[in-house]
N, C-alpha and C positions, 0 to 999 in steps of 0.2 A: 351590826345592821344587816338585815336580810333584804331581799329584793323588794318586798312590799313596803318595808320601812324606808328604803331608799327612794322609791317612787313617791311615797307620801311626802317625804322631806322636800323633794324637788317641786312637787305640786304646791306646797306651802310657800316655798321661795318664789314661785312663779307669780304669786299674788302681789309681789313687790313691783312687778312689771319690768320694763326695760328702762334702765337709767344710764345715760351716756356719761362717761368719765372713767379715768384710769386710776384714781387714788386707791380704791378698794382692791381692784384686781392686782395692782402692783404690790400692795402690802401682803395680800394673800399669797402671791407667788414668791415673794421674798421669804416668807415664813416656811414655805414648802421647798426652799432651796434653789429657786430660780431655774426650774426645769426648762423653761422656754428658751433660755440662752444656751442650753446644752444640746439642742436639737438643730439640725439643718432645716431651715424653714423657707418655703416658697409662699409668699403672702399675697393674696389677691383681694382687690376691692373693685366695686363696680355695681351697676344697677341690675343688669342682666348678663348672663353668659359666664358667670364665675364658675358654676358647677361644671359646665361643659368644657371649659378650658382646662380645668383641673382634671376632669375625666380623661382627656387626651394625654395629659402629662403623666398621670397615674398609670395608664395602660402602657405607655412607652417604657417607663421605668420598670414596671413589672415584667415586661417582655425581656428586659435585659437582666432580670434576676434580682432586682432590688426590692427591699421591704419598704412599703410606702404607707404612711399614716395619713388619714384624711379626717378632718373635722368639718362636719356638714350641718348647716342649719338654714331653713327648716328641713325636717325629714318628711318622707312620704309614707313609708310603710310601717316603721315602728320607731320607738324612742331611741333604741340602742344603735340605730343606723348612724347616729351622730359621730360615733367613734369607730373608725374602720382601719384595719390593717390588711392590705391586699384583698380588699372587698369582703373581709370577714368582720362581722360586728363584734364589739366587746361582749364577753360573756356576762350574764347577769350577776354571777358571783363576784367576778372581778370588779364590775361596776360598783356593787354594794361595798366592797372592800375599800376601793379608792374614795368613794363618797364618805364613808365613815371616817377615814383619815382627814379628809378636807373639812368635814363637819366639826371635828375637834378643834381645828385651827380657827374656823369661823367663830366658834363659841368663845375661844380665847380672845379674839378680836372684839367681839361684842362685850365681853366682860371688861374690856379696856375702854369701852365707849365708842367703838367703831361699828356703827349700825348700818344695816341696809345692803349687805352683800346679796346680789341678785342671783337667780338661778343661772343665767347665762354666764356670769362671772365664775360661778362654781363649776359649771360644765367646761368652760374654757380651761380653767386650772386643771381639772381632771384630765382633759385631753392631753395637755402637755406632760403631766405626770405619767400617764399611761404610755404615751409614745416614747418618752425617755426610758422608762423601765423596760419597754419591749425592744429597745435598741433599733428603732426603724432607721433607715438610711435617710429618708426625707419626710418632712411633714408638709402636707399641702393644706394650707390654712385659709379659710374663707372668713372675711369680715361678716358680722351679723348685720350691722346697719352703719352706713357711713364709712368711717375709717379713722379719722383723727382721734375721736373719743370712743371708738369701739373697743370692747374688752380684749379683742385679739391683738390690738396694737401695742404690744408689750415686748416684742422681740428686738433686741438691740441691733443685731446685724444679720438679717435674713440673707439667704443666697441670692435671691432676687425678689422684686416686687412686680406685680402685674396690675394694670388698670384695664378692666374689661369695659364693655359698653356702658356709657354714662348717660342716663336720661332722667326724666322727672319721676320721682317716687319718694315716699316719706317726706313730703315737702313741708309739713308742719314742724318737722324736726331738723331737717338738713338744709332747708332753704327752698325758695320757689322758683329759682332759675338754674339752668344747667351750670353756669360758672360757679354759683354758690355751692351746688352739690359737688362739683368737681373739686372745689377747695377742700371739702370734707374728705372726699375719697383719697386725695393726694396726701392726706395726713399719714399714710403708711410709708411714704418715702423715707429713705435713710441716706445719709451722706455717702456718696460714691458707691452705693449699692445699685446694680443695674436695674432698670425699670423697663418692662415691655408694655406697650400701649396698643390696645385694640385699634385697628386702622381706620375706623369710621367714627371718630370722636371729634369731628370738626368744631362743634360749638364749645367743647370742653378744652380744646388744644391750647388756647392762649393761657389758661390757668395751669394746665399740665406743664407746659414749657417753662412758665415762670417758676413754678415750684420745683421742677427738676433742676433748673439753673441754680436755685438757692441751695440745693443739695449736691451741686457739682456733678450732675448727671446729664448725659445726652440720651433722651428717650429713644428706645429701640422700637421702631414702628414697622410692621410687616410691609414689604415692598409690593404694592398691588400691581406694579408694572411687570412683576415676575410671577403673577398669578394668572393661570388660564383655567377657566371652568369648562370641563369636558362634557359632563352629563349630570342631570339631576332627575331623579324619579322617586317613586315611593319605596325604593329599596336601598338606595345609596346615593352619595354625592361623590362624583369623580372630578379631580382637579390636578393640575400640575402647579408646583410651587418651587421656584428656583431649579427648574429642569428635573424635578423628581415627581413621579406620578403617585398620587394618593387616592384611596377610595375609603370613605368613611360611612358608617351606618347610622350616625346621628343626623337627622334629616333637617334640611333647610339651608338656603344660601348663607344665612348668617352663621351657620355652624361651620361653613368653610372658612369664614373670617375668624371664628373662634379657634379653628384648627391651626391656621397659620400663626395666630398669636401664640398658641401653645408650642408650635415648632420653634419660634424664636426664643421662648423661655427654655425649651429643651436644650437649645444650643448653649445657653448660659449655664445650665445645670451640668452639661457635658464638660465645659471648661472647669467647673468646680471639681468634677470627678477626676479629670486629668491632673489638676493641681494637687489633689490629695492622693495621687497614685492609685486610683480605683479604676476598675474596668470601664473603658469609655463606651458610650452609646454608639451603635453602628447605624448606618442608613436603614438596614433591614429592621432594626428595633423600632425605628420611627415609623416605617411603612406599616409593619404588622401591628404595632401598638395603636396607631391611629385607626386602622381598620377594625380592630377588635374592641375599641372603646365603646362603652354604652353609658347612657345617662337616662335612666328611666323617668317617665313622666314628661319628657320633652318631645312633643310631636311623636309620641310612641304609638306605632301601629300595633294594636293588640290582635285584631282579627281582620279578615278580608271577606267580602261577600256575606253580609255587608261589612264595610269598613267600620272598625271601632278604634277610635284614637283618643288618647288623653294627652293633654298639654298643660303645663304649669303656668301659662300666661296669666299674670295677675296684675299687670300694670299696662299703661297705654302702649309703651314701646313693645312689650311682649305681645300685645294684641295686634300691633302692626305686623310683626313677624308672622303671627298665626294667620292673619288675613292674607298675606302674601302666599303662604302655603295653600290655603283653601282655594284661592282664586286661580292658582297655578295648576292644581291637580283635580279640582272638583267643580268645574264650572257648569257641568250638565248633570249634576246629581242632586237629589233631595237631601238636605242636611237637617239632622236632628241634634239639637244642642242639649247638653246637661250643664247647668251653670250654677255655681255657688261662689259668692265673693265676700270679701271682708269690707266692712263699712267705711274704713279709712283709706280705701283705694279709689282710683279714678274709675269707678265702675260704670258711670253713665257714659263716659267717653269711650270706654271699651265696648259697651253694648251698642252704642250708636254706629260703631265701625263694623262689628261682627254680626250682630243680630239680623240686619237686613238680608243676609245670605241664607237665613234659616227658613225651613218649611214649618218646623215645630220646635218648641223649647220646653224643657222640663227644668224647673228651678228648685233649689233646695236652700235651706239654711246650713251653712258649713257647720258640721257637728263639733261640739265640745270646744268652741272658740268664742270667748266673750266679745270679740271684735266682729263677729259674723253679722252681715246684713240680713235681716229677717226675710224669709222667702216671699212673704206677702208684699213687702216693699220692693223687692227685686222684681217680682212679677209685674208690678205696676210700671216700672221702668221698661221692662222688656216689651210690654204691650204697645209701647209707642212705636216699635219697629217690627213687631210680629204679632198677629192676633191669635195665633194658636199657642197658648201658654198654659201649662199645668204645674201645680205645686206638688212636689213629692215629699214624703216624710223623711227620706234618707237617700244617700247616694245609691245604695243598693236597689231601693224601690224605683228610683229614677231610671237606673240602668235597665232593670227588668221591663219597665213600661216602654222605654225607648226601643229595646230589643224586640218586644212584641209588635211594635208599630213598624219597624224597619223592614223594607224589602231588600232583596239581594243586592240591588244596585245603589242602595242608600248609604249615607255616612252618618255615624253617631260620633259626636265629638264632645268630650267633657273638658271644661276649662274654667278658669276664674280664680282658683286658689289651690296652692300646693297642699293645703291642709286636708283636702278630701279626695283628691283624684286617685290616691292609692287604693281606694275602696271601689273603684270602677274597673270591672272586668277581671279582677283577680279572685 
């Protein structure tokens, strides 16, 4: 199987859509030798902030000299971004080789009547195989959707689990209340495996505490009494946590909370290293690692004069965080939006919050995504809150037109879906 055949195979499997359940992935991994249970895994679930928290942990571990595998979904810049070791994507030839091996096993399963293995299940199995073969020290693993029935939820004994910020998203599948969604997210918990919980999960906490108790866990929650925010601007966030000073370059007050969640998880990983007689993480690793961490597409400032920013806000909670940033930093600026959204998201609620800040809006249909909301429909919704709206044929065209319109003091902001923002500004 070459690269073109591999990509075509995944595209065909994608037509099966997302199917929650563990039967197929467990059978597939069993036939592949259970690689997921031969890796040290940090498993994270949540609505927003998963990638940022893992970016902080990844950077700290790399600063200490460890090899770190990350499995990411969705991706922003290219397909192979899903499978990373120390920020390096899997090579196309390697991907094709692993996929060929997995395809043979899937065909065996189908010959035995086990139908419907999805692209995400295949990709998850490929990630575990790849990371095991490459002898990474830790695998940082994001759930795709939910937790309990997510294809990543197959590790018997992770080093620790993390519950990031939990809010409303994927409600038709996960439930229409935060407690219902929290129940699905807590499905990644394991008996007596430490669990770190994002500190601002008040509505989800009763469910989290109940499920932790069932697994004989006391949840580890960052202590906000020991957090002092020193400075926030468009270059960095400075804060003290437990009497240590940190400076991070991933922007937003919520990223400070993500960072201290990561710090608590790093403490657990450090205990695992010490237990296994490996080099312990030092304070300097944590300070440098957090400072050097990057997570592109999350309130990422690409240019200044005018400001060009891209942000992956794609649900209402993400829109609230984005609103906080815009009103904090840009109260006296003209704002030009580029917006593309998926039809199954709370796009109207997002627009009602953010679009009143805009001077002008360019809307697009998110390319190559069957879930995309058509630009014509999006434009109708946007016009309820801003009368200067234009439809662009592509993200690139929208950016070019916005750039031509913007003065030196203006702000261009692209948001709405992770599936297109990588095409803005690069």
